[in-house]
C-alpha positions, 0 to 999 in steps of 0.5 A: 500500500502506498504511503502518499496519495492525492485522495483517500476515500473512506468507505466502500459503499456505492457512494464511495465507489462512485466518488472514486470512479468520478475522481479518476475519470476527471483526471485525479488518478492518484486516488485510494479507497479504503474499506473497513470490511468488504465492498458493499458492507454496511447499508449498500448490500441489503438495499432494495436497489430502486432507482428513480428520477423524481425528486421534490428538488429539481436540482437533485432530480437532475443528478438522479437522472444523471445517475440512471443515465450513467449506469450503462457507461459503468457497466460497459467500462467495468464489464460488470453486470449491474442487473439493471431492470428498467420497468417504469414506475407508478406513483399513486394518489389516494387523495385530491391533495396528493394528486395535485402534488403529482401534477406539480411533479409532472410539471417540473419534470417537463422542463427537466426533460423527464418522461412522465405522464398523468394517468387515471387509476384505471390506466394505472391498473392496466400497467400494473394489474395488482392495483385496486383502482377503487382506492385512488384518484390518479397516478403519475407514470415515469418510464425511466424507473426500475431497480438494479443489483446493489452488489453488481452496481457497486463493483461496476463503479469499483472496477471502472475506477480501478481501470482508470488508475484508482486503488481499492483496499478492503479489510482496512479500517481508518482509526484516526485522521490528523492534520499533517504538519506539511499540509493534508492529512495523516490517515492512520489505519489498521490493515487487516489484509497485510498478508503476514500471518505473524501480523494479521493486523498492521498499523499503517499511515497514508499521507493524503492531500484530501480525505473524503468521508463516504463512511455510510453508517460510520460517517458520524464516527469518521467525522468525530476523528476530526472534531466534527459532529455530523448531523446523521442518524441511521434508521431501521428500515424493513421490506419483505420478499414474497414467494412466487405469485401466480399473478406476477408470473401470468403478467410476465408471460402474457406481456414479456415484461416485468411489473412496474415499480409502485409508490403508494404514498398514502399507504406509506409503501413501495413495491416492485417485482423480485424474481417471480414474486414481489418486494414490499417496503414501508416508511412507517410512522412508528420508526426506530433509530439504530445505534443513535449514539455510536455505530459499532465497528464490527457491524458488517453484512449483518441484518437486524431482527425483523419486527413486522408488528411495527409496520403492520398498520402500513401493511394492512393498507398495502394489502387493501390497496393491492389485494393479491398480497393477502394470499402471498407467502412471505419468503424473507424479511429484510431489516437493515439500517440506512443513514439520514440527515435531518431533512433527508438529503445527502451531506456533501462538500467541503467543511469549513475550517478543515482544508482538504476534508470532504463529505459524501454521506447520508445518501439514503437513496444511493442508487438514485443519487450516488452517481450525481453525488460522485460527479458533483463532489469530484467536480468540486474537488478538482474544479473548485465548483460542483458544476450544479446547484447542490445547495439542497445537499451542501453540508454547510446548510447545517451549523453547530446548532444541529446537535446529536439530540436535534439530529435524532429528533429531526431524522425520526420526523423526516423518516416517518413523514417520507411519504407525507405531503408537506405543503408550501410554508408548512413548518414541521414541529420536531426539535423546536424551538431550538434557538430563540431571541429575547423577543420570541415570547413577545412575538408569540403573544402577538400571534406570530406563526413561527418558522425555523431558519438555520435552527432559529425561530423566526416570525413568518406572519401574525395571526389574529386571535382565533385564527390558525394556519391551514395549509393547501396547494392554493391560498392558505389561511395566512393569505388575507392576513399577510396582505393586511401586513403588507398594506400596513407597511406600504401605507404606514410602518411595520417592524420586522425581526432581522436577527435571522440575518447573518452578520459579519464584521471585516476589520483590518488595514487590508479589509477594503482591498480584500472586499473589493476583490471578493465582492462585485460592487464598488466599495462604499464610502465611510458611513454609506452602504451598498448592495454587494453580490458575490460571484464565484470564479465562473461568474455565478452568483453565490451571495447577495449582501448589504455592505456597510463602510463603518470606517476605512478599516472596518466594514459590516456585512449582512446576508442570508442567515441560512447560508452563513456556514456556506459564506464563512467557508467561502470567505475563509477559503479566499482570505490571503495569508499575509493580509492584515484582516479578519472576518468576524461572524456575530451570529446571535451576538447581534440581534435586531429589528427593522422598521420599514414603510412610508412612515418609518422615518417619522417613527425613527425620529420619535425614538432617537435624538439624532437628526434623521431627516432626509438630508441628514440621514439619506437612503443607504446611510449607516450610523450608530445612534441611541434608540429609545433606552437602547444604546 
């Protein structure tokens, strides 16, 4: 095993092998993958292997489409059969609300080039005759769906990567990661495949410029090696395989096709054909975390004890919606752990403060998203940009407020609601309130309907007494009341809490020159503000700030609160080593209120002794002043 390499990828599941494949494909041949056991151990080997193009986030849907298109390529390069079955898929709606959601997915799919169509329950039954159409109001058919062999697909990535120059070592467990004095990382490992009988496990070390955490079930433990508590939790997930079913065999013989895959959202189940029987799985409400604090290192190609009682309510609905299952024998129950982030999306990208450390974890839909994750991360590492809008997967969307307790609570909520509708502006309650400001209780007493932004409770709108929010795909309860708030500000004055904005101070003699380089605006004169876009090297907008010049050596920046970690990461990556400047994030140290509207200047004049007339305090002026009894 080599002692120096450009990249070490930790984890030999489908995501780690995809990352290695894409790195070597794009030119980084000096790349090594380390797997603590055997490839596919952990979650990959027992996955149901479904592949889908549909996703609520259109940017993630693009990467899922890329992943499915990629499979032919890796099969041809590697010579490894991936067991790909393109059967098409049907998403079923049992309610009007769900059918409206399917129509919106279909509309998004059109501009993404996805081959979907809206069909009736009867039409769905013709395509998939196991369906009882009486329970449904409509469906969405996607011709580019199906399933594949998890083992074969992972090895296809691995073999293709090896042909391109990558190296793979199995039975090698990474035990520690340390920053190397000369830059990069010391990867400390136990080699259990040394080939020396007298030393069956040998401690070794690799010096790597970059490390990718694709640890899957152990991603949390790998993160802890560098002082990072990643927001990831494994959940038990069950599906079962039936004995051969006459209805399945009859369909195959008559049509010379496999049955299409099905997602029954209201039944909380999914199913597909498996040999001459069926596979049925569920995202049950009574969900159960697995190993919520520490993942055992000796867990490998293992399964958990089945617990059909826990998923019985979903199965009862499933048997009602698909009556032939009532007479089907169960051949095997699979219960295995999969990892999830609090919002169900992957965690990928660089980590602020840890140069050369990258994440590619919490990818619970590895066979739909693994190829796209590998491409985006390889682009990011080599070119400095993922090449796509991957904000929905960026690890920086969570801060240090996403603690172990918060993660465990939120992941359970997300898992139990995986097949539930989330309406526009609907805020989910688990793990809240987490972060609040001193005016939180005052806001609630005024009827504030709160939302969560980067873990902070923020008011969305104010409900009159006796009014509660009711959500839909159309105008919700808040519409008329928000209109009143807008009218009040337009004609008078309103107060908005702005504590949720990110706040930074840039200080030092080099501050002005650095800001002039990193922001696409003219640096304002002292006492003035300006709007300040921030672009990456390719000219893409990555930030939109308000920049204020407090004096020539001190600037104040306000920006998006949810992108605070993202922007801090960018700032720190582009700080010159020799410059005399510092970027200081203020987080909750600076809180605030904004007044806006036609009469805002009149209100301000009543609560300060400063001259705030139009001539003395112009638009885009900034000044420190006493407000009421606050100084």
